[in-house]
Each structure stands twice: as structure tokens, then as C-alpha cells.
PLY file of the C-alpha trace (Angstrom):
ply
format ascii 1.0
element vertex 486
property float x
property float y
property float z
element edge 485
property int vertex1
property int vertex2
end_header
107.02 139.14 83.00
110.25 138.80 84.96
112.52 135.78 84.69
112.43 134.87 88.38
108.63 134.63 88.51
106.78 131.33 88.78
104.59 132.19 85.79
107.59 132.64 83.51
109.04 129.28 84.46
105.71 127.66 83.62
105.59 129.44 80.27
109.18 129.20 79.07
109.24 125.40 78.51
106.22 125.85 76.23
108.01 128.64 74.32
111.09 126.44 74.00
109.18 123.39 72.71
106.97 125.29 70.26
109.89 127.29 68.85
112.02 124.23 68.12
108.97 122.28 66.90
108.56 124.71 63.98
110.40 123.11 61.02
113.69 124.77 60.10
112.46 125.56 56.60
109.89 127.93 58.10
112.39 130.48 59.39
109.94 133.37 59.04
107.37 131.46 61.08
109.95 130.95 63.84
110.79 134.64 63.88
107.11 135.59 63.80
106.50 133.28 66.76
109.35 134.89 68.74
108.09 138.36 67.84
104.57 137.51 68.97
105.85 136.03 72.24
108.07 139.07 72.80
105.16 141.47 72.47
102.81 139.32 74.55
105.35 139.12 77.38
106.01 142.85 77.13
102.27 143.62 77.19
102.06 141.65 80.44
103.42 144.79 82.16
100.94 147.20 80.59
99.44 146.59 77.11
99.54 150.27 76.06
103.34 150.32 76.44
103.61 148.02 73.43
102.55 150.97 71.27
105.62 152.89 72.47
107.83 149.92 71.63
106.22 149.59 68.19
106.48 153.33 67.55
110.21 153.49 68.32
110.71 150.41 66.14
108.83 151.86 63.16
110.54 155.27 63.35
114.09 153.91 63.46
113.34 151.24 60.84
112.05 153.79 58.34
114.79 156.26 59.31
117.45 153.66 58.53
115.98 153.01 55.08
115.75 156.74 54.29
119.36 157.25 55.40
120.57 154.33 53.32
118.63 155.41 50.22
120.05 158.92 50.41
123.56 157.56 50.76
123.17 155.23 47.78
121.72 157.90 45.48
124.59 159.44 43.44
122.49 162.47 42.59
122.39 163.70 46.18
125.72 162.54 47.59
126.78 166.17 47.76
123.81 166.92 50.05
125.27 165.12 53.06
124.11 167.90 55.36
120.49 167.17 54.44
120.99 163.46 55.09
122.55 164.24 58.47
119.64 166.51 59.37
117.10 163.82 58.44
118.91 161.22 60.56
119.03 163.67 63.49
115.26 164.21 63.12
114.56 160.46 63.07
116.87 159.92 66.06
115.09 162.65 68.03
111.72 161.15 67.11
112.98 157.78 68.32
114.21 159.37 71.55
111.05 161.43 72.05
109.13 158.77 74.06
112.15 158.27 76.33
112.59 162.02 76.83
108.86 162.50 77.46
108.21 159.61 79.80
111.45 159.66 81.74
112.79 163.22 81.74
109.92 165.66 81.26
108.99 165.90 84.94
112.67 166.00 85.96
113.48 168.98 83.76
110.16 170.63 84.58
110.76 170.35 88.33
114.39 171.50 87.98
113.32 174.51 85.88
110.57 175.43 88.33
112.93 175.19 91.32
115.59 177.25 89.55
113.12 180.00 88.66
111.75 180.04 92.21
115.22 180.68 93.56
115.43 183.63 91.19
112.14 184.96 92.51
110.07 183.87 89.50
107.04 181.61 89.61
106.49 179.57 86.48
105.92 175.89 85.81
104.69 173.68 83.03
101.96 171.13 83.77
103.30 167.90 85.21
102.70 164.50 83.69
101.48 161.70 85.93
102.21 158.53 84.02
104.19 155.36 84.48
107.43 154.81 82.56
107.32 151.99 79.97
109.42 149.05 81.12
112.83 148.85 79.48
112.36 152.08 77.51
116.00 153.15 78.03
117.27 149.81 76.74
115.16 149.31 73.63
115.39 153.02 72.70
119.20 153.01 72.85
119.30 149.76 70.88
117.01 151.15 68.15
118.67 154.58 67.94
122.08 152.90 67.99
121.02 150.93 64.90
119.96 154.15 63.15
123.30 155.79 63.91
125.20 152.71 62.73
123.35 152.88 59.42
124.16 156.58 59.08
127.87 156.03 59.73
127.98 153.13 57.27
128.77 150.45 59.85
125.85 148.36 58.58
123.33 148.38 55.75
119.75 149.31 56.54
117.53 146.33 57.40
114.68 145.91 54.88
112.77 143.16 56.67
110.46 144.79 59.24
109.76 141.46 60.99
113.45 140.78 61.62
114.09 144.36 62.71
111.09 144.35 65.06
112.40 141.17 66.63
115.82 142.79 67.02
114.32 145.67 69.03
111.80 143.64 71.07
113.52 140.24 71.55
112.03 139.18 74.89
115.15 138.01 76.77
116.74 141.46 76.52
114.00 144.03 75.91
113.49 145.05 79.55
117.08 145.21 80.86
119.46 144.42 78.03
122.11 143.58 77.08
122.02 146.35 74.45
122.82 144.50 71.23
124.10 145.91 67.96
122.30 145.15 64.71
125.40 143.64 63.11
125.64 141.12 65.97
122.00 140.11 66.37
120.00 140.63 63.15
122.12 138.17 61.10
121.29 135.51 63.71
117.58 135.94 62.98
118.30 135.22 59.32
120.27 132.03 59.99
118.61 128.61 60.13
119.38 126.96 63.47
119.15 123.40 64.73
118.80 122.32 68.34
122.28 122.16 69.85
122.57 120.10 73.03
125.77 121.76 74.23
124.37 125.23 73.62
121.17 124.39 75.49
123.12 123.01 78.45
125.31 126.12 78.48
122.21 128.30 78.42
120.53 126.40 81.26
123.74 126.63 83.29
123.68 130.43 82.86
120.01 130.48 83.82
120.75 128.52 86.99
123.65 130.71 88.07
121.73 133.86 87.17
118.86 132.70 89.38
121.34 131.98 92.17
122.83 135.48 91.92
119.39 137.08 91.98
117.52 135.03 94.59
120.26 133.80 96.90
122.69 136.75 96.86
121.06 139.96 95.60
117.63 139.61 97.18
119.06 138.27 100.44
121.45 141.23 100.79
118.68 143.55 99.67
116.71 142.80 102.83
119.48 144.26 104.97
120.24 147.13 102.56
116.60 148.24 102.44
116.30 148.10 106.23
119.40 150.23 106.88
119.05 152.73 104.03
115.38 153.38 104.81
116.32 154.27 108.42
119.97 155.26 108.14
119.70 157.98 110.78
119.11 155.26 113.41
122.11 153.15 112.42
125.78 153.56 113.19
128.40 154.51 110.61
129.61 150.92 110.51
126.08 149.69 109.79
125.78 152.20 106.95
129.15 151.14 105.54
128.15 147.47 105.67
124.89 148.35 103.91
126.83 150.23 101.22
129.09 147.22 100.63
126.08 144.91 100.56
124.39 147.17 98.01
127.53 147.18 95.87
127.32 143.38 95.81
123.52 143.39 95.48
123.33 145.56 92.37
126.06 143.53 90.69
124.39 140.20 91.42
120.96 141.55 90.54
121.99 143.01 87.18
124.52 140.36 86.19
121.98 137.73 87.29
119.42 139.21 84.90
121.99 139.44 82.11
123.05 135.82 82.58
119.42 134.70 82.53
118.77 136.73 79.38
121.88 135.32 77.69
120.97 131.81 78.87
117.38 131.98 77.58
118.58 133.32 74.23
121.22 130.60 74.05
118.65 127.80 74.56
116.84 129.25 71.53
120.03 129.29 69.48
121.06 132.95 69.83
124.19 134.54 71.28
123.96 137.84 73.15
126.88 139.95 74.34
128.25 139.14 77.79
127.44 142.19 79.91
129.84 141.63 82.85
133.39 140.43 83.33
134.01 140.34 87.10
134.04 144.16 87.44
134.95 144.22 91.12
138.35 142.74 90.32
139.18 145.84 88.26
142.32 147.69 89.31
141.12 151.10 88.11
137.87 152.93 87.35
138.79 152.89 83.65
139.11 149.11 83.77
135.92 148.86 85.82
133.94 150.37 82.94
135.44 147.84 80.56
134.01 145.11 82.79
130.71 146.64 84.02
127.58 146.89 81.83
129.76 146.25 78.80
126.97 146.74 76.25
126.14 150.24 77.58
129.83 151.16 77.74
130.18 150.08 74.11
127.12 152.14 73.11
128.32 155.27 74.91
131.83 154.90 73.54
130.60 154.44 69.95
127.81 156.99 69.83
128.84 159.64 72.38
132.55 159.59 73.26
133.93 158.95 69.77
131.48 161.36 68.12
132.60 164.06 70.56
136.17 163.48 69.39
137.24 160.71 71.75
140.96 160.87 72.42
141.77 162.28 68.97
142.09 165.78 70.37
143.84 167.76 73.08
144.04 166.40 76.61
141.65 169.02 77.96
139.10 168.26 75.23
139.47 164.52 75.91
138.71 165.08 79.59
135.63 167.13 78.65
134.52 164.31 76.36
134.85 161.83 79.22
132.81 164.04 81.55
130.06 164.56 78.95
129.92 160.81 78.26
129.47 160.01 81.94
126.92 162.78 82.26
124.89 160.99 79.58
125.48 157.70 81.42
124.15 159.19 84.65
121.07 160.67 82.97
120.45 157.40 81.10
120.06 155.63 84.43
117.41 157.99 85.69
115.92 161.47 85.86
117.40 162.35 89.22
120.31 164.54 90.32
121.66 161.55 92.26
122.36 159.76 88.99
124.02 162.87 87.58
126.33 163.03 90.61
127.03 159.29 90.28
128.03 159.82 86.64
130.15 162.86 87.50
132.01 160.90 90.19
132.95 158.18 87.71
133.86 160.76 85.09
136.11 162.69 87.50
137.83 159.51 88.66
138.58 158.51 85.06
139.91 161.98 84.27
142.17 161.82 87.36
143.49 158.40 86.28
144.28 159.66 82.78
145.76 162.95 84.00
148.09 161.16 86.43
149.08 158.53 83.87
147.89 155.52 85.88
145.05 154.59 83.52
145.60 151.80 80.94
148.05 153.05 78.26
149.02 155.86 80.62
152.58 157.02 81.30
152.96 155.06 84.54
150.56 152.21 83.84
153.19 149.61 82.83
155.31 150.47 85.86
152.37 150.00 88.22
151.33 146.78 86.48
154.79 145.33 86.96
154.39 145.69 90.74
152.26 142.59 91.28
152.07 143.07 95.03
150.15 146.31 94.47
147.34 144.59 92.57
145.26 143.52 95.63
145.60 147.05 97.03
144.48 148.60 93.72
141.49 146.23 93.56
140.41 147.21 97.08
140.83 150.95 96.39
138.84 150.69 93.14
136.12 148.71 94.91
135.83 151.33 97.66
135.62 154.18 95.14
132.90 152.35 93.21
131.18 151.57 96.50
131.20 155.27 97.43
129.58 156.23 94.12
126.87 153.57 94.52
125.61 155.37 97.65
124.49 158.29 95.47
123.06 155.85 92.94
120.96 154.04 95.55
119.60 156.78 97.79
116.45 158.67 96.68
117.85 162.18 97.19
121.22 163.89 97.32
120.64 164.87 100.96
119.96 161.23 101.89
123.08 160.09 100.08
125.16 162.72 101.83
123.53 161.74 105.13
124.71 158.13 104.68
128.22 159.27 103.71
128.35 161.59 106.74
127.35 158.79 109.12
129.96 156.46 107.65
132.76 158.95 108.25
131.61 160.58 111.50
129.57 158.06 113.50
131.95 155.60 115.13
129.68 154.10 117.78
130.19 150.44 118.52
126.61 149.39 117.79
126.57 146.77 115.03
122.99 145.89 114.21
124.01 143.03 111.93
125.34 141.09 114.90
121.94 141.38 116.60
120.19 139.84 113.62
118.85 136.32 113.60
121.67 133.79 113.41
119.96 132.16 110.45
120.05 135.45 108.51
123.75 135.86 109.27
124.39 132.30 108.07
122.41 132.82 104.85
124.20 136.08 104.05
127.58 134.49 104.78
126.90 131.47 102.55
125.63 133.72 99.76
128.69 136.01 99.78
131.14 133.13 100.20
129.60 131.21 97.28
129.80 134.31 95.09
133.42 134.97 96.08
134.52 131.39 95.38
132.98 131.36 91.91
134.28 134.84 91.02
137.81 134.00 92.20
137.78 130.73 90.28
136.63 132.36 87.04
138.95 135.37 87.34
142.19 133.85 88.61
141.94 130.05 88.39
140.18 129.50 85.06
142.87 127.11 83.80
143.41 125.32 87.10
141.15 123.20 89.30
140.57 120.83 86.38
138.75 118.43 88.67
135.77 120.80 88.60
135.45 120.27 84.84
134.59 116.59 85.20
131.00 115.72 84.35
130.10 114.22 87.73
131.50 117.26 89.54
129.61 119.69 87.31
126.29 117.93 87.84
126.90 117.78 91.58
127.45 121.53 91.62
124.35 122.12 89.46
122.18 120.10 91.83
123.73 121.78 94.87
123.10 125.21 93.34
119.48 124.31 92.61
118.94 123.02 96.15
120.48 126.17 97.66
118.14 128.31 95.54
115.12 126.39 96.81
116.25 126.34 100.43
117.95 129.73 100.79
116.65 131.91 97.98
114.23 134.80 98.42
111.57 133.38 96.11
109.13 136.27 96.03
109.63 137.15 92.33
111.19 140.47 93.36
111.71 142.89 90.49
115.17 143.38 89.00
116.77 146.72 89.84
117.55 147.71 86.26
114.01 147.08 85.01
113.14 150.52 86.41
115.71 152.10 84.08
0 1
1 2
2 3
3 4
4 5
5 6
6 7
7 8
8 9
9 10
10 11
11 12
12 13
13 14
14 15
15 16
16 17
17 18
18 19
19 20
20 21
21 22
22 23
23 24
24 25
25 26
26 27
27 28
28 29
29 30
30 31
31 32
32 33
33 34
34 35
35 36
36 37
37 38
38 39
39 40
40 41
41 42
42 43
43 44
44 45
45 46
46 47
47 48
48 49
49 50
50 51
51 52
52 53
53 54
54 55
55 56
56 57
57 58
58 59
59 60
60 61
61 62
62 63
63 64
64 65
65 66
66 67
67 68
68 69
69 70
70 71
71 72
72 73
73 74
74 75
75 76
76 77
77 78
78 79
79 80
80 81
81 82
82 83
83 84
84 85
85 86
86 87
87 88
88 89
89 90
90 91
91 92
92 93
93 94
94 95
95 96
96 97
97 98
98 99
99 100
100 101
101 102
102 103
103 104
104 105
105 106
106 107
107 108
108 109
109 110
110 111
111 112
112 113
113 114
114 115
115 116
116 117
117 118
118 119
119 120
120 121
121 122
122 123
123 124
124 125
125 126
126 127
127 128
128 129
129 130
130 131
131 132
132 133
133 134
134 135
135 136
136 137
137 138
138 139
139 140
140 141
141 142
142 143
143 144
144 145
145 146
146 147
147 148
148 149
149 150
150 151
151 152
152 153
153 154
154 155
155 156
156 157
157 158
158 159
159 160
160 161
161 162
162 163
163 164
164 165
165 166
166 167
167 168
168 169
169 170
170 171
171 172
172 173
173 174
174 175
175 176
176 177
177 178
178 179
179 180
180 181
181 182
182 183
183 184
184 185
185 186
186 187
187 188
188 189
189 190
190 191
191 192
192 193
193 194
194 195
195 196
196 197
197 198
198 199
199 200
200 201
201 202
202 203
203 204
204 205
205 206
206 207
207 208
208 209
209 210
210 211
211 212
212 213
213 214
214 215
215 216
216 217
217 218
218 219
219 220
220 221
221 222
222 223
223 224
224 225
225 226
226 227
227 228
228 229
229 230
230 231
231 232
232 233
233 234
234 235
235 236
236 237
237 238
238 239
239 240
240 241
241 242
242 243
243 244
244 245
245 246
246 247
247 248
248 249
249 250
250 251
251 252
252 253
253 254
254 255
255 256
256 257
257 258
258 259
259 260
260 261
261 262
262 263
263 264
264 265
265 266
266 267
267 268
268 269
269 270
270 271
271 272
272 273
273 274
274 275
275 276
276 277
277 278
278 279
279 280
280 281
281 282
282 283
283 284
284 285
285 286
286 287
287 288
288 289
289 290
290 291
291 292
292 293
293 294
294 295
295 296
296 297
297 298
298 299
299 300
300 301
301 302
302 303
303 304
304 305
305 306
306 307
307 308
308 309
309 310
310 311
311 312
312 313
313 314
314 315
315 316
316 317
317 318
318 319
319 320
320 321
321 322
322 323
323 324
324 325
325 326
326 327
327 328
328 329
329 330
330 331
331 332
332 333
333 334
334 335
335 336
336 337
337 338
338 339
339 340
340 341
341 342
342 343
343 344
344 345
345 346
346 347
347 348
348 349
349 350
350 351
351 352
352 353
353 354
354 355
355 356
356 357
357 358
358 359
359 360
360 361
361 362
362 363
363 364
364 365
365 366
366 367
367 368
368 369
369 370
370 371
371 372
372 373
373 374
374 375
375 376
376 377
377 378
378 379
379 380
380 381
381 382
382 383
383 384
384 385
385 386
386 387
387 388
388 389
389 390
390 391
391 392
392 393
393 394
394 395
395 396
396 397
397 398
398 399
399 400
400 401
401 402
402 403
403 404
404 405
405 406
406 407
407 408
408 409
409 410
410 411
411 412
412 413
413 414
414 415
415 416
416 417
417 418
418 419
419 420
420 421
421 422
422 423
423 424
424 425
425 426
426 427
427 428
428 429
429 430
430 431
431 432
432 433
433 434
434 435
435 436
436 437
437 438
438 439
439 440
440 441
441 442
442 443
443 444
444 445
445 446
446 447
447 448
448 449
449 450
450 451
451 452
452 453
453 454
454 455
455 456
456 457
457 458
458 459
459 460
460 461
461 462
462 463
463 464
464 465
465 466
466 467
467 468
468 469
469 470
470 471
471 472
472 473
473 474
474 475
475 476
476 477
477 478
478 479
479 480
480 481
481 482
482 483
483 484
484 485
């Protein structure tokens, strides 16, 4: 059940009241209630998928205990290789549903096509099944826990109820953020009282997240879908506008979901990691990935990049590590060569930044940073590079993505379809983008100024205005979030 659906908003107040109505001394009952709600909401998509969620949970839970027991046993400390092999087996078992559901057909089709080009005809049977919602998110969260236990970052969790809640916690199970066990599990073990300020903060995040999704993302999505579905009939300028709109759409869609997830968790007394930090104000691709999908960046850095050697090696090996990490990032997003190319683009751009010394901590980074007048230019260049990569991310095939890119750079006709649109649509899009820009600029550059906006009457005026705009201008069709498909 998605957060912007009418059914969820009817159900959530009941969840909120019942959860806080359970006396604080019954902490296990509270957690059991949240676990039951999490599974019921997840089963709303397709009940059978809950078995996949439960299976990944059980495998990684037991794997963590086995790993911890082997590490604590003095008699077998010298058999570290066996412990490593067992953890690898449990991790692969935990990843098996993800690999089967999401990547089997991709690798099967790629293998078949490759053999056909070599003159050989061979193919494995295809699998025609739906992908469990959020499988990439909860699998990475569970396997990340197992790897953290193996590396000694945390002790293995012995309470299956708390661990199950960690993997399936309903605000984040379908699209993150990807939490670490050391951040979230201790919160399930702590007695919490209703906190008015925390609830208000959570509701504020919910409201702004709904604004980003319904007013900005879904509104821009109408134009993006129209142009990208028929890009051969639109001018290069139309395609470029659509690419910019999609760059804004995917940010507002995903950050909107993340804010709503964080807000819902906060009203229940829990703190989740902030997944975005105004990524389109980044001045480099390296900085962009420190601001975009922060929880995934943290996971990939911890469990892929560092384990490959990180930057504790030669420059060439470091660049290879970066490329492999972004290859994993591309494949994590989907079983499609478009996502691989998207990951490779970001990997190459980061390697170029590091090789030329303009990345953070690079040879020329401090010099460039001291030139304040260059910052707007660097922001624009970074935005355009990210925008270019999003074309491959959005289009269904590589040929379609290249077709859009080709039209942008070669078709310079004067036709601008946007200007022929209904004046109301133009107004709604303009208000949506302008509202987003004002808030982003305020939070990024004027956080300590404009103190008048911090007054209570001003805040409540803005809250009411935001709510009214959502009702009057939002696309209230309970459209699915983009990242739910990942």
C-alpha cells in the first residue's frame, strides 16, 4: 500500500493511535503490532511475496548467529576461512530470491542473444513472474546486516521479532531508506513516549513529501511520459525539456517517498537516515553521490568499494574499484543494459574527476573551491551531466535512449510543444518548479537567514498553503512511486 493512496491515509491514523495506546511496559507487544502491520501492508501487494520477505529475514538472521558463534568460539578461531565460507553461503542464499526474480531473465536473454550472434542456438526456460515489491531494498538491508556481523561492526541479533521488524518495517520496506542494524535495531529495544515535537516534525515531512510527489513529480511526469513515449515526433528542445523535467521528477518522486517514510517513522518515535541532501546543488559527480540516495551510497561504499580495496591501493586499482561499484549500483537498479550504462557513466565521470584532481581531496580541489564565482557554473555542469545519464536510466532500451540524445543534439527545429499546451498546465508546472526551487534554495543557502519564516504563525500559514496546493494542484491518482519497481 503506497503512502499517497487514499486507503493508506484512512489506515495510518488507526495505526498511530493503536501503537501509542499500547502501554510502554509492553514493548514486545508494540513491536509485534508493528511487525504484524508491516506484513499486512506488504501482503496488500501480493500475499505470496511475504514468504520471500520472511525467507530472506530467516536466512540472514540465522546466518548472523552462526557467524557470531563461530567468532566467539576460541576452539575454531584459527578456522576463519570456514567462517568466511559459511557467511558467503548465507549471503548468497539471502541474495538468491533477488537474483532469481530480478536477474534470471536478464542474464538468460543476454546469454541467448550472445550465443545467437556466435551462430549457436541455446536458451534456458524463461520465468514469467512478477518481482516482489521492494526486494532490492530489504535484501540489501538484510545482507548488509549479515556482513556487518561478519566484520564485527555489530553483534548478532538474538531476538527474531526485533530483527524481523528491522527488515520489514513498513515505512521503508518498499523503497528504503536502507538502514543499518546498529542504527535501527536499538530503537526497537528502547521504550518511547509520545513526543509532540517529533510528531509535528514527522507530519511536516509527510506534508512536504506529499507535495513533492503529487504536485511536482506527478505533474512533471505527465509531460515526461508524453514526450518520451513519442520522442521521434518531438523536437530536440522538447526532448531536452523532458529530460530536465525527468531529472526533477525522479528526485521529487524518490525524495518525496523518503521524506514520507522518515516522517511516518518519526511519528511512531523512530529516526531513519535522511536519504537526500539537495543533490542538484552538488558541484561534482563525487559530491552528487554524497547527496543522492545516501543510504545506498553508504551500503555500496561499505560492502563493495571498501571490500574491493577502496582507495587503499594504486590509482589504477582505485579507479577499477569505482567502476565495479557503479556497475553494481547500475545492476541494483534493474536488470537492463540501460541501468548498466547509467552506472558506467557515473563511474567514468567520478574516475575523470579523481584523475584530474578536481574531486574532493583532489590536487586542484581547494584551488577550485576558492574561486567562488565558479560555483554556479560547476553546479550547472554537474546538473547537466546527471541529466544526461538520467536519459539512459529512464528510457526502456539503449536505442531509445540514444534516439532521445540524438534528437537533443541534432534536431534544432523551432517547434516547442510545451508552449502549445493548455495555459493551466503551464501555470501548474511553473508553480510546482518555482515552489521546489524556493524551498531548496532556502534550505541549501539560507538556512540561518530568513528568521521570519521560523515564527509559529508563518510556519502554520505555509503548512496550510502547502496542503491547499496539494488538494488544488496535485495529481491525486495514487500513482506509484518510481523506486517501488526497484
